[in-house]
Structure formats: structure tokens, C-alpha cells
Backbone as a chain_set.jsonl record, in Angstrom:
{"seq": "XXXXXXXXXXXXXXXXXXXXXXXXXXXXXXXXXXXXXXXXXXXXXXXXXXXXXXXXXXXXXXXXXXXXXXXXXXXXXXXXXXXXXXXXXXXXXXXXXXXXXXXXXXXXXXXXXXXXXXXXXXXXXXXXXXXXXXXXXXXXXXXXXXXXXXXXXXXXXXXXXXXXXXXXXXXXXXXXXXXXXXXXXXXXXXXXXXXXXXXXXXXXXXXXXXX", "coords": {"N": [[82.727, -83.776, 9.597], [81.565, -86.619, 8.297], [81.077, -89.685, 10.386], [81.708, -92.998, 9.725], [80.695, -96.237, 11.11], [81.536, -99.59, 11.159], [81.004, -102.814, 11.303], [82.69, -104.781, 12.605], [82.62, -108.366, 12.615], [82.809, -111.922, 13.415], [82.839, -113.23, 10.176], [82.926, -110.834, 8.656], [85.316, -109.74, 9.409], [87.758, -109.504, 8.094], [87.281, -107.883, 5.767], [86.194, -106.209, 6.531], [89.069, -104.264, 7.499], [90.284, -104.564, 5.579], [89.203, -102.214, 4.678], [89.826, -100.416, 6.483], [92.586, -100.652, 5.666], [92.961, -99.309, 3.682], [92.048, -96.826, 3.965], [94.294, -95.838, 6.292], [96.497, -95.877, 4.445], [96.159, -94.144, 2.94], [96.456, -91.911, 4.725], [94.956, -91.084, 6.486], [93.265, -91.318, 9.85], [92.069, -94.023, 12.1], [89.759, -95.466, 14.111], [90.324, -98.229, 15.528], [89.628, -101.401, 17.496], [91.529, -102.939, 20.193], [92.824, -105.544, 22.279], [93.169, -103.77, 24.304], [91.622, -101.526, 24.61], [89.958, -98.997, 22.085], [91.842, -97.829, 19.736], [92.868, -95.283, 18.338], [94.519, -95.18, 14.993], [97.307, -94.478, 12.826], [99.183, -94.484, 10.431], [102.592, -95.185, 11.415], [105.747, -94.177, 10.705], [104.216, -91.465, 8.968], [104.342, -89.305, 9.424], [102.527, -87.19, 8.984], [99.862, -87.881, 8.857], [100.14, -88.742, 11.652], [100.281, -86.294, 13.104], [97.467, -85.773, 12.405], [96.327, -87.433, 14.88], [96.847, -86.29, 16.753], [95.467, -83.896, 16.218], [92.808, -84.572, 16.197], [92.461, -85.888, 18.576], [92.829, -83.884, 20.358], [95.197, -83.482, 21.753], [98.112, -82.655, 23.266], [101.477, -82.527, 21.794], [103.831, -83.028, 23.169], [103.26, -85.611, 24.28], [104.245, -88.386, 24.13], [103.36, -91.174, 21.367], [101.862, -95.024, 21.445], [103.334, -97.439, 19.551], [102.568, -99.932, 17.137], [103.262, -103.251, 16.362], [103.52, -105.727, 14.159], [105.113, -108.05, 15.602], [107.998, -109.618, 17.247], [109.732, -110.112, 15.123], [109.127, -107.815, 13.656], [110.291, -105.472, 15.246], [112.671, -104.125, 15.039], [112.438, -102.38, 13.39], [111.322, -99.965, 14.661], [113.012, -99.457, 16.923], [115.864, -99.769, 18.201], [117.461, -102.083, 19.763], [120.137, -102.29, 22.05], [122.55, -105.251, 22.608], [123.047, -105.65, 25.579], [120.295, -105.438, 25.933], [119.096, -107.311, 24.18], [117.992, -109.77, 25.055], [116.726, -109.973, 26.831], [114.805, -108.304, 26.323], [113.542, -110.344, 24.243], [112.678, -112.122, 26.132], [110.535, -110.955, 27.023], [108.816, -110.482, 25.468], [108.382, -112.913, 24.064], [107.432, -113.832, 26.13], [104.978, -112.482, 26.742], [104.209, -111.199, 24.205], [102.243, -111.755, 21.074], [100.325, -109.312, 23.138], [99.18, -107.244, 25.867], [101.3, -106.161, 26.742], [103.294, -103.179, 26.586], [106.865, -102.234, 25.637], [109.575, -99.626, 26.703], [111.979, -98.405, 24.747], [114.992, -97.655, 23.116], [114.408, -95.793, 20.371], [114.271, -95.967, 16.262], [115.904, -93.93, 14.365], [114.254, -93.751, 12.233], [111.819, -93.249, 12.915], [109.085, -91.133, 13.179], [110.132, -87.734, 14.825], [107.392, -86.598, 15.85], [106.063, -88.806, 16.535], [107.034, -89.807, 19.015], [107.205, -87.712, 20.719], [109.871, -86.131, 20.075], [111.628, -87.471, 22.007], [114.29, -89.683, 22.801], [113.511, -92.242, 22.792], [111.168, -94.997, 22.104], [108.098, -96.319, 22.434], [107.0, -99.494, 22.382], [104.303, -102.192, 21.213], [102.89, -105.108, 20.834], [99.341, -106.044, 19.543], [97.215, -108.409, 20.177], [94.903, -108.89, 18.888], [93.122, -109.41, 16.147], [92.179, -107.619, 14.269], [93.915, -105.353, 14.608], [95.915, -106.798, 14.356], [96.163, -107.352, 11.902], [96.295, -105.134, 10.693], [98.547, -104.398, 10.617], [100.329, -105.874, 10.088], [99.85, -105.981, 7.12], [100.689, -103.026, 7.028], [102.515, -102.212, 8.052], [104.727, -100.593, 10.916], [102.214, -99.252, 12.985], [100.675, -96.382, 14.776], [99.13, -95.689, 17.483], [97.525, -94.404, 19.775], [94.859, -94.649, 22.95], [91.901, -93.644, 21.841], [90.016, -91.696, 22.33], [89.301, -88.098, 23.486], [92.145, -86.31, 25.045], [92.614, -86.775, 28.247], [90.437, -87.704, 28.896], [88.55, -90.514, 29.631], [89.336, -94.033, 28.418], [88.14, -95.141, 25.639], [86.333, -98.331, 25.709], [84.563, -99.554, 23.9], [82.728, -99.178, 20.615], [80.707, -97.559, 20.552], [81.482, -96.038, 22.539], [83.938, -94.976, 21.563], [82.591, -93.124, 19.93], [81.743, -91.141, 20.759], [83.59, -90.037, 21.749], [85.076, -88.954, 19.62], [82.878, -88.929, 17.95], [82.559, -87.326, 14.267], [84.836, -86.459, 14.12], [86.657, -88.37, 13.297], [87.074, -90.471, 9.861], [86.415, -92.971, 10.277], [84.972, -95.683, 12.635], [86.077, -99.366, 13.778], [83.842, -101.205, 14.618], [84.515, -103.787, 16.843], [83.559, -104.946, 19.241], [83.273, -105.467, 22.41], [86.476, -104.529, 24.267], [88.323, -107.042, 25.645], [90.472, -107.062, 27.826], [90.114, -104.17, 28.536], [91.384, -102.622, 29.665], [94.027, -100.665, 29.844], [97.098, -100.776, 28.188], [100.652, -102.562, 30.125], [103.126, -100.504, 30.643], [106.69, -100.733, 30.352], [109.764, -99.356, 31.332], [112.767, -100.62, 29.425], [116.03, -100.927, 30.328], [119.068, -100.768, 30.201], [121.034, -101.953, 32.775], [123.929, -101.475, 35.663], [125.121, -104.197, 36.406], [122.632, -105.802, 34.794], [119.986, -106.303, 33.07], [117.18, -103.099, 33.435], [113.987, -103.248, 34.508], [111.44, -100.712, 34.42], [108.341, -99.963, 35.873], [106.398, -98.141, 34.319], [103.692, -97.634, 33.774], [100.79, -99.292, 35.578], [98.885, -101.996, 34.624], [97.021, -104.759, 32.468], [99.6, -106.908, 32.552], [100.96, -108.016, 35.421], [103.114, -106.645, 37.583], [104.553, -108.485, 39.395], [104.018, -110.733, 37.409], [106.238, -109.51, 35.315]], "CA": [[82.928, -84.902, 8.711], [81.103, -87.834, 8.593], [82.228, -90.956, 10.79], [81.168, -94.095, 9.593], [80.725, -97.369, 11.739], [82.18, -100.571, 10.412], [81.022, -103.683, 12.295], [83.872, -106.119, 12.003], [82.188, -109.917, 13.177], [83.464, -113.554, 12.795], [82.568, -113.321, 8.446], [83.522, -110.0, 7.513], [86.251, -108.961, 9.448], [88.891, -109.12, 6.993], [87.182, -106.94, 4.429], [86.416, -104.411, 7.205], [89.929, -104.566, 8.205], [90.867, -103.828, 4.292], [88.935, -100.949, 4.356], [90.664, -99.357, 7.661], [93.904, -100.071, 5.476], [92.745, -98.561, 2.115], [92.471, -95.303, 4.684], [95.263, -95.361, 6.601], [97.808, -95.714, 3.422], [96.246, -92.598, 2.25], [97.448, -91.033, 5.087], [94.282, -90.86, 7.55], [93.072, -92.091, 11.668], [90.694, -94.532, 11.642], [89.74, -96.014, 15.279], [90.649, -99.882, 15.955], [89.703, -102.533, 18.69], [92.668, -103.933, 20.274], [92.515, -106.359, 23.447], [92.772, -103.614, 26.151], [90.831, -100.719, 24.531], [89.939, -98.706, 21.494], [93.37, -97.436, 19.898], [93.085, -93.978, 17.142], [95.473, -95.88, 14.441], [97.73, -93.839, 12.036], [100.481, -95.568, 9.821], [103.394, -94.354, 11.837], [106.288, -93.245, 8.971], [103.953, -91.039, 8.294], [104.403, -87.827, 10.34], [100.999, -86.225, 8.507], [99.016, -88.686, 9.487], [100.398, -89.109, 13.57], [99.659, -85.503, 13.288], [96.193, -86.108, 12.829], [96.14, -87.906, 15.839], [96.988, -85.2, 17.879], [94.412, -83.188, 16.648], [91.568, -85.553, 16.466], [92.255, -86.307, 20.031], [93.424, -82.508, 20.988], [96.402, -84.161, 22.494], [99.431, -82.039, 23.23], [102.882, -83.015, 21.155], [104.8, -83.425, 23.971], [102.771, -86.577, 24.937], [104.34, -89.455, 22.934], [102.799, -92.301, 21.26], [102.525, -96.212, 21.327], [103.575, -98.058, 18.115], [101.966, -100.927, 17.361], [103.913, -104.026, 15.833], [102.921, -107.253, 14.108], [105.704, -109.166, 16.189], [109.175, -109.53, 17.185], [110.444, -109.796, 13.899], [109.07, -106.386, 13.216], [110.625, -104.751, 16.787], [113.727, -103.543, 14.753], [111.866, -101.148, 12.221], [111.064, -98.94, 15.344], [113.318, -100.062, 18.231], [117.297, -99.875, 18.492], [117.952, -102.979, 21.118], [121.674, -102.736, 22.598], [123.282, -106.346, 22.715], [122.529, -106.079, 26.437], [119.147, -106.113, 26.232], [118.289, -108.432, 23.357], [117.696, -111.291, 25.369], [115.598, -110.064, 28.322], [113.354, -108.174, 25.408], [113.301, -111.365, 23.72], [111.947, -113.295, 26.875], [109.401, -110.481, 27.59], [108.078, -110.494, 23.603], [108.158, -114.28, 23.768], [106.341, -114.369, 27.54], [103.644, -111.401, 26.675], [103.606, -110.748, 22.65], [100.933, -110.518, 21.307], [98.949, -108.998, 24.242], [99.356, -106.141, 26.259], [102.633, -105.222, 27.239], [104.391, -102.276, 26.291], [107.928, -102.151, 26.027], [109.813, -98.483, 26.095], [113.012, -98.836, 24.492], [115.598, -96.979, 22.443], [114.428, -95.801, 18.978], [115.192, -96.294, 15.55], [115.797, -92.614, 13.45], [113.285, -93.321, 11.917], [110.151, -92.963, 13.531], [109.394, -89.436, 13.286], [109.778, -86.735, 15.992], [106.441, -86.768, 16.398], [105.768, -89.993, 17.546], [108.03, -90.494, 20.114], [107.792, -86.26, 20.987], [111.408, -85.701, 20.361], [112.637, -88.832, 22.588], [115.106, -90.557, 22.238], [112.866, -93.725, 22.866], [109.864, -95.532, 21.552], [107.015, -97.211, 23.082], [106.322, -100.69, 21.114], [103.347, -103.62, 21.621], [102.243, -106.326, 19.624], [98.674, -106.235, 20.056], [96.705, -110.198, 20.217], [93.482, -108.302, 18.486], [93.071, -109.44, 14.807], [91.865, -106.522, 13.419], [95.432, -104.333, 14.717], [97.596, -107.61, 14.086], [96.249, -107.619, 10.167], [97.07, -103.722, 9.974], [100.115, -104.201, 11.255], [100.899, -107.201, 8.776], [99.727, -105.307, 5.999], [100.329, -101.451, 6.223], [103.52, -101.807, 9.379], [104.05, -99.978, 12.717], [100.997, -98.305, 13.567], [101.041, -95.542, 15.921], [98.29, -95.87, 18.337], [97.078, -94.194, 21.503], [93.647, -94.319, 23.053], [90.725, -93.565, 20.596], [89.578, -90.271, 23.313], [89.913, -87.177, 23.421], [93.084, -86.371, 25.375], [92.464, -86.693, 29.156], [88.947, -88.134, 28.615], [88.866, -92.345, 29.447], [90.441, -94.7, 27.467], [87.497, -96.472, 25.553], [86.515, -99.876, 25.413], [83.616, -100.19, 22.648], [82.91, -98.438, 19.466], [80.203, -96.495, 20.408], [82.139, -95.009, 23.567], [84.281, -93.906, 20.518], [81.759, -91.958, 18.397], [80.695, -90.122, 21.812], [84.535, -88.992, 21.637], [85.357, -88.311, 18.635], [82.337, -88.896, 16.529], [82.695, -86.124, 13.21], [86.124, -86.042, 14.082], [87.604, -89.179, 11.995], [86.612, -90.855, 9.394], [86.249, -94.396, 10.198], [85.427, -96.491, 13.32], [85.729, -100.175, 13.428], [83.613, -101.781, 15.497], [85.23, -104.883, 17.16], [82.766, -105.392, 20.246], [83.961, -104.602, 23.917], [87.876, -105.376, 24.665], [88.578, -108.116, 26.171], [90.641, -106.893, 28.589], [89.146, -103.312, 29.275], [92.235, -101.567, 30.592], [95.477, -99.895, 28.923], [98.398, -101.219, 28.439], [101.213, -102.578, 30.994], [103.835, -99.996, 30.157], [107.732, -101.03, 31.051], [110.835, -99.467, 30.458], [113.681, -101.975, 29.302], [117.027, -100.289, 30.435], [120.412, -101.491, 30.774], [122.327, -100.988, 34.28], [125.692, -101.59, 35.722], [125.439, -105.754, 36.264], [122.397, -106.769, 34.505], [119.212, -104.939, 32.517], [116.172, -103.025, 34.719], [113.145, -102.82, 34.155], [110.729, -99.563, 35.564], [107.074, -100.065, 35.895], [106.124, -96.662, 34.107], [102.008, -97.655, 34.369], [100.372, -100.561, 35.648], [97.931, -102.604, 33.658], [96.852, -106.067, 32.507], [100.345, -107.415, 32.982], [101.309, -107.814, 35.952], [104.477, -106.419, 38.214], [104.487, -110.096, 39.454], [104.211, -111.587, 36.017], [107.176, -109.129, 35.406]], "C": [[82.039, -85.987, 9.216], [81.701, -89.06, 9.369], [81.357, -92.13, 10.562], [81.465, -95.269, 10.65], [80.862, -98.316, 11.032], [82.015, -101.953, 11.159], [82.117, -104.892, 11.791], [83.817, -107.692, 12.95], [83.556, -110.815, 12.441], [83.76, -113.435, 11.239], [83.159, -112.335, 8.144], [84.415, -109.177, 8.119], [87.415, -108.215, 8.557], [88.513, -107.971, 6.174], [87.163, -106.088, 5.555], [88.061, -103.967, 7.328], [91.046, -103.899, 6.919], [90.474, -102.35, 4.028], [89.384, -99.519, 5.282], [92.099, -99.454, 6.608], [94.003, -99.355, 4.493], [92.621, -97.197, 2.824], [93.461, -94.964, 5.242], [96.443, -95.561, 5.612], [97.578, -94.669, 2.546], [96.084, -91.376, 3.149], [95.792, -90.541, 6.605], [93.858, -91.337, 8.674], [91.755, -92.999, 10.771], [91.22, -95.381, 13.617], [89.279, -97.105, 14.893], [90.476, -100.296, 17.277], [90.799, -102.741, 18.573], [92.042, -105.285, 21.719], [92.34, -105.755, 24.823], [92.022, -102.221, 25.877], [91.015, -100.173, 22.963], [91.238, -98.016, 20.992], [92.573, -95.835, 18.122], [94.787, -94.672, 16.166], [96.06, -94.815, 13.107], [99.083, -94.688, 11.664], [101.534, -94.631, 11.032], [104.778, -93.977, 11.441], [105.714, -92.308, 8.893], [103.173, -89.931, 9.567], [102.886, -87.395, 10.157], [99.696, -87.245, 9.376], [99.115, -88.777, 11.08], [99.953, -87.856, 13.404], [97.749, -85.068, 13.176], [95.448, -86.721, 13.678], [95.71, -87.359, 16.622], [95.866, -84.222, 17.91], [93.084, -83.661, 16.365], [91.396, -85.719, 18.479], [92.329, -84.636, 21.536], [94.585, -82.952, 22.276], [97.624, -83.19, 22.088], [100.843, -83.142, 22.398], [103.363, -83.472, 21.952], [104.355, -84.758, 24.697], [103.148, -87.345, 23.987], [103.097, -90.607, 22.916], [102.847, -93.776, 21.196], [102.223, -96.721, 19.875], [103.413, -98.92, 18.745], [102.763, -102.202, 16.309], [103.223, -105.625, 15.802], [104.137, -108.525, 15.074], [106.886, -108.886, 16.602], [110.171, -109.047, 16.216], [110.809, -108.37, 13.403], [109.728, -104.897, 14.195], [112.007, -103.669, 15.965], [114.094, -102.147, 14.026], [111.502, -100.066, 13.327], [112.096, -98.57, 16.78], [115.064, -100.389, 17.597], [117.725, -101.262, 19.496], [119.183, -103.392, 21.506], [121.92, -104.604, 22.755], [122.926, -106.46, 24.225], [120.968, -106.126, 26.761], [118.538, -106.855, 25.456], [117.754, -109.373, 24.287], [116.982, -111.097, 26.454], [113.989, -109.207, 27.419], [112.787, -109.633, 24.187], [112.345, -112.65, 24.6], [110.242, -112.518, 26.946], [108.589, -110.409, 26.394], [107.541, -112.012, 23.693], [106.771, -114.639, 25.064], [104.152, -113.307, 27.414], [103.319, -110.93, 25.305], [102.747, -111.672, 22.327], [100.264, -110.309, 22.509], [99.766, -107.642, 24.546], [99.989, -105.455, 27.447], [103.411, -104.567, 26.209], [105.616, -102.004, 26.576], [108.631, -100.574, 25.642], [111.55, -99.037, 25.788], [113.819, -97.64, 23.023], [114.654, -97.158, 20.811], [114.386, -95.918, 17.89], [114.961, -94.582, 14.961], [114.786, -92.739, 12.376], [111.916, -93.524, 11.532], [110.541, -91.473, 13.08], [109.363, -89.298, 14.643], [108.546, -86.474, 16.682], [105.699, -87.802, 17.193], [106.217, -90.214, 18.421], [108.342, -88.585, 21.035], [109.253, -85.778, 21.359], [111.776, -86.739, 21.527], [113.192, -89.43, 22.302], [114.52, -92.423, 22.707], [111.587, -93.989, 22.523], [109.299, -96.389, 22.321], [106.863, -98.187, 22.17], [105.289, -102.008, 21.588], [103.046, -104.002, 20.334], [101.022, -106.699, 20.107], [98.57, -107.833, 19.539], [95.462, -109.602, 19.148], [93.654, -108.615, 16.98], [92.759, -108.486, 13.669], [93.586, -105.366, 13.085], [96.317, -105.409, 14.146], [97.309, -107.576, 12.346], [96.753, -106.372, 9.51], [98.658, -103.989, 10.319], [101.037, -105.235, 10.499], [100.997, -106.696, 7.644], [100.206, -104.271, 5.712], [102.525, -101.381, 7.517], [103.225, -101.56, 10.265], [102.951, -99.388, 12.29], [101.105, -97.559, 14.657], [99.241, -95.499, 15.951], [97.671, -95.267, 19.468], [95.547, -94.518, 21.561], [92.857, -93.315, 22.546], [89.504, -92.342, 21.17], [89.767, -89.595, 23.003], [90.867, -86.487, 24.343], [92.545, -86.379, 27.023], [91.074, -87.269, 29.714], [89.476, -90.042, 29.069], [88.728, -93.178, 28.593], [88.401, -95.494, 27.14], [87.311, -97.972, 25.19], [85.346, -100.549, 24.3], [83.811, -98.571, 21.864], [82.013, -96.974, 19.587], [80.543, -95.83, 21.608], [83.101, -94.041, 22.595], [83.648, -92.82, 19.761], [81.476, -91.208, 19.57], [82.098, -89.249, 22.136], [84.615, -88.3, 20.462], [84.386, -88.813, 17.126], [82.756, -87.508, 15.551], [84.56, -85.519, 13.24], [87.379, -86.869, 13.08], [86.467, -89.623, 11.386], [86.076, -91.944, 9.474], [86.157, -94.91, 11.737], [85.085, -98.192, 12.987], [85.284, -100.764, 14.625], [83.828, -103.292, 16.093], [84.399, -105.728, 18.238], [83.752, -104.58, 20.667], [85.12, -105.836, 23.851], [87.857, -106.284, 25.877], [89.09, -107.87, 27.444], [90.068, -105.158, 29.391], [90.114, -102.299, 29.885], [93.726, -101.166, 30.055], [96.858, -100.922, 29.434], [99.331, -101.681, 29.655], [102.428, -101.276, 30.094], [105.438, -100.346, 30.596], [108.692, -100.701, 30.359], [112.495, -100.215, 30.548], [114.833, -101.118, 29.147], [118.431, -101.178, 30.68], [120.977, -100.605, 32.013], [123.572, -101.629, 34.204], [126.08, -103.412, 35.703], [124.1, -106.073, 35.378], [120.884, -105.354, 33.663], [118.213, -104.526, 33.548], [115.345, -102.517, 34.145], [112.527, -101.952, 35.465], [109.461, -99.924, 34.848], [107.127, -98.766, 35.372], [104.575, -96.747, 34.193], [101.307, -98.995, 34.461], [99.209, -101.213, 34.789], [97.964, -104.381, 33.547], [97.884, -107.109, 32.963], [100.904, -107.346, 34.486], [102.647, -107.501, 36.498], [105.431, -107.693, 38.707], [104.965, -110.664, 38.42], [105.657, -110.954, 35.616], [108.262, -109.597, 36.108]], "O": [[81.828, -86.193, 10.411], [82.809, -89.456, 9.007], [80.307, -92.231, 11.197], [82.613, -95.236, 11.091], [80.289, -98.148, 9.955], [83.058, -102.285, 11.721], [82.164, -105.615, 10.796], [84.685, -108.072, 13.736], [84.498, -110.672, 11.661], [84.951, -113.537, 10.942], [84.063, -112.518, 7.329], [84.543, -108.027, 7.7], [87.798, -107.057, 8.386], [89.358, -107.122, 5.891], [88.04, -105.228, 5.645], [88.043, -102.753, 7.123], [92.044, -103.186, 7.026], [91.119, -101.508, 3.403], [89.354, -98.31, 5.054], [92.799, -98.441, 6.626], [95.035, -98.716, 4.289], [93.166, -96.294, 2.189], [93.865, -93.833, 4.97], [97.531, -95.349, 6.148], [98.334, -94.262, 1.664], [95.753, -90.246, 2.788], [95.94, -89.683, 7.476], [94.257, -92.493, 8.533], [91.048, -92.905, 9.768], [92.303, -95.674, 14.124], [88.277, -97.284, 14.2], [91.05, -99.707, 18.193], [91.383, -102.815, 17.492], [90.886, -105.688, 21.844], [91.886, -106.227, 25.866], [91.732, -101.634, 26.919], [91.984, -100.637, 22.361], [91.864, -97.528, 21.933], [91.85, -96.041, 17.147], [95.912, -94.601, 16.661], [95.172, -94.359, 12.387], [99.8, -95.348, 12.417], [101.187, -93.517, 11.426], [105.052, -93.05, 12.204], [106.59, -91.487, 8.623], [102.121, -89.84, 10.201], [102.135, -87.278, 11.126], [98.927, -87.046, 10.316], [98.062, -88.886, 11.708], [98.736, -87.972, 13.554], [97.091, -84.24, 13.805], [94.221, -86.759, 13.585], [94.651, -87.522, 17.228], [95.34, -83.751, 18.919], [92.219, -82.786, 16.341], [90.448, -85.651, 19.261], [92.078, -84.457, 22.728], [94.583, -82.656, 23.471], [98.026, -82.982, 20.943], [100.957, -84.356, 22.566], [103.54, -84.671, 21.738], [105.008, -85.074, 25.692], [102.573, -87.215, 22.907], [102.275, -90.912, 23.78], [103.976, -94.123, 20.852], [101.212, -96.509, 19.206], [103.642, -99.177, 19.927], [102.753, -101.773, 15.155], [102.724, -106.361, 16.653], [103.878, -109.728, 15.112], [107.133, -107.698, 16.396], [111.015, -108.153, 16.257], [111.849, -107.849, 13.0], [109.641, -103.704, 13.905], [112.199, -102.53, 16.389], [115.032, -101.353, 13.959], [111.338, -98.986, 12.76], [111.924, -97.593, 17.507], [115.311, -101.157, 16.668], [118.798, -100.971, 20.023], [119.504, -104.577, 21.423], [120.877, -105.08, 23.204], [122.367, -107.544, 24.394], [120.497, -106.76, 27.705], [117.41, -107.215, 25.793], [116.64, -109.725, 23.897], [116.581, -112.081, 27.076], [112.786, -109.341, 27.642], [111.756, -109.666, 23.517], [111.678, -113.591, 24.172], [109.159, -113.102, 26.933], [107.398, -110.218, 26.641], [106.371, -112.272, 23.414], [105.732, -115.297, 25.008], [102.982, -113.454, 27.767], [102.272, -110.306, 25.134], [102.404, -112.473, 23.196], [99.571, -111.239, 22.921], [100.634, -107.098, 23.863], [99.677, -104.753, 28.409], [104.009, -105.082, 25.264], [105.806, -101.52, 27.692], [108.406, -100.148, 24.51], [112.166, -99.859, 26.467], [113.159, -97.019, 22.191], [114.33, -98.211, 20.261], [114.864, -96.977, 18.297], [113.864, -94.055, 15.149], [114.536, -91.767, 11.664], [111.231, -93.789, 10.545], [111.584, -90.888, 12.786], [108.912, -90.072, 15.488], [108.514, -86.174, 17.875], [104.969, -87.68, 18.176], [105.687, -91.203, 18.927], [109.325, -88.291, 21.715], [109.7, -85.276, 22.39], [112.803, -86.228, 21.972], [112.831, -90.068, 21.313], [115.183, -93.451, 22.845], [110.8, -93.055, 22.676], [109.974, -97.236, 22.907], [106.569, -97.808, 21.036], [105.755, -102.78, 22.426], [102.974, -103.47, 19.226], [101.046, -107.548, 20.998], [99.379, -108.418, 18.819], [95.233, -110.564, 18.415], [94.531, -107.901, 16.494], [93.032, -108.591, 12.473], [94.109, -104.896, 12.075], [97.337, -105.103, 13.53], [98.257, -107.777, 11.588], [97.332, -106.26, 8.429], [99.698, -103.42, 9.986], [102.266, -105.259, 10.429], [102.045, -106.813, 7.009], [100.384, -104.025, 4.519], [103.386, -100.502, 7.471], [102.152, -101.816, 10.81], [102.843, -99.032, 11.117], [101.676, -98.082, 15.615], [98.409, -95.364, 15.054], [97.223, -96.138, 20.214], [94.921, -94.663, 20.511], [93.116, -92.139, 22.801], [88.42, -92.127, 20.627], [90.512, -89.67, 22.026], [90.158, -85.544, 24.696], [91.607, -85.584, 26.961], [90.763, -87.228, 30.905], [90.552, -90.578, 28.803], [87.765, -92.998, 27.847], [87.673, -96.067, 27.951], [88.069, -98.636, 24.482], [85.28, -101.732, 23.964], [84.425, -97.533, 22.108], [82.25, -95.86, 19.119], [79.807, -94.865, 21.817], [83.149, -92.813, 22.67], [84.148, -91.88, 19.142], [80.681, -90.325, 19.245], [82.039, -88.118, 22.621], [84.242, -87.133, 20.337], [84.725, -88.993, 15.956], [83.306, -86.598, 16.171], [85.189, -84.629, 12.667], [88.374, -86.466, 12.477], [85.31, -89.481, 11.782], [85.113, -92.1, 8.723], [87.195, -94.666, 12.354], [84.174, -98.502, 12.22], [86.035, -100.898, 15.592], [83.023, -104.066, 15.577], [84.453, -106.958, 18.236], [84.528, -103.741, 20.209], [85.089, -107.046, 23.629], [87.316, -106.034, 26.954], [88.414, -108.319, 28.37], [89.713, -105.055, 30.565], [89.736, -101.305, 30.505], [94.441, -102.168, 30.088], [97.311, -101.462, 30.443], [98.835, -101.138, 30.642], [102.429, -101.303, 28.863], [105.385, -100.1, 31.801], [108.927, -101.153, 29.238], [113.192, -100.288, 31.56], [114.926, -100.501, 28.086], [118.539, -102.185, 31.379], [121.232, -99.42, 32.226], [124.161, -102.14, 33.252], [127.071, -103.868, 35.133], [124.455, -107.146, 34.888], [120.852, -104.125, 33.707], [118.123, -105.251, 34.539], [115.495, -101.565, 33.379], [112.714, -102.078, 36.675], [109.37, -100.147, 33.641], [107.959, -98.059, 35.941], [104.098, -95.774, 34.776], [101.256, -99.74, 33.483], [98.607, -100.318, 34.196], [98.648, -105.131, 34.245], [97.495, -108.078, 33.615], [101.42, -106.242, 34.664], [103.535, -108.102, 35.892], [106.631, -107.859, 38.493], [106.118, -111.089, 38.351], [106.497, -111.85, 35.533], [109.324, -108.976, 36.087]]}, "num_chains": 1, "name": "protein.A"}
């Protein structure tokens, strides 16, 4: 497979994002920039497309993926937030979305098992990068782990993605260097006996102190 690289600059990023949307709609995978690291994207509700992510990355299927949504209003498409967690989820989203915070919440039954590795939870975030935001608004939830082979360093440039996945995917969107350059913070939001509990699963740009 030949991998194309399309530069998404200030003038044409919408056009390039539109090309990516067409490929994603057809069941393909595309490497796209976010504010944290480059992600390998597929439509989250297309199990066949999501399987291509695992194939391209050589990622074991027991390792669940992060799902990107346009914002808090779209969260209900992929997660079922219990009444006891509604307030804290809204507060976290209000403070850190769009941005580098991933919340782990009870999954919606519409999310394919391959996305969550069969777990009852789903990891969700809303990216602040204009390309990913465009795709989630146009196509709905997007599954997108880092765009590298499994176990390797997460890429923060299109060149690094090409080194990892060149010849394995059809398109890389070059949006320049990632602003954070560090994978998103992951926090599990769970019900406790008296109040919600936050468990930090992966440190990142949003610190424990900020949470």
C-alpha cells in the first residue's frame, strides 16, 4: 500500500480533513493530528474499520482504544453515565474538554466489543485539534489510539507516523508538531459509597492536582 501525506495548513485544513472524512466513511483508517499525539483513526461504530487499526499497529485486541467525540453532548452515544456521576462528568468536561483528558465510563451497548476489548467501560475524550474536531462533528465518534506500532513511542509529527506506519495505511494528515506532545491523561470516573471516585490510570498533560 502506498501512503499519502497531505499537509493541513491554515488555508486548506478543511479540504484535507474532508478527504480524510471520505476515507473514514468508506471503512479506511487515517492518521490524524491531535493536540497530544498523532492518532490512527477509524469510525468507532464500524467494527471492520476498527479492526484495521489493530492490524496496522499490530496491537493486541485485549488493549482497548480511546474514542473521540465532538463534546459533552455526544458523550451519550458511547457512554451511559449513571445519575451519581452526571455532575462530576459535566464538571470535568467543562474544565478540560476539548483537551487532553480521557474519562473511562460505563460503555453504551452500541460501541463494538473490539473498541473496548470486551470491557464494560469505554475511554472517551474530546480533542481540541481542529482536524479531529471536524471529523467527530462530521462522522460521529472516532476510535483513535496513537499512530504507531504497538509498544513503540507515540508519534508527535507526520514524519514519525510515516516511519511507523508507512505502507500500512492510505493517508497521513500532516498538521505539524503536536502542541502537547504527551498522551492524554486517563482517569476512571466511578461511583463510590458516598461520592464519586477518580482513579488516575495514566498521567498526562492534565495533572492530578488539576483534577
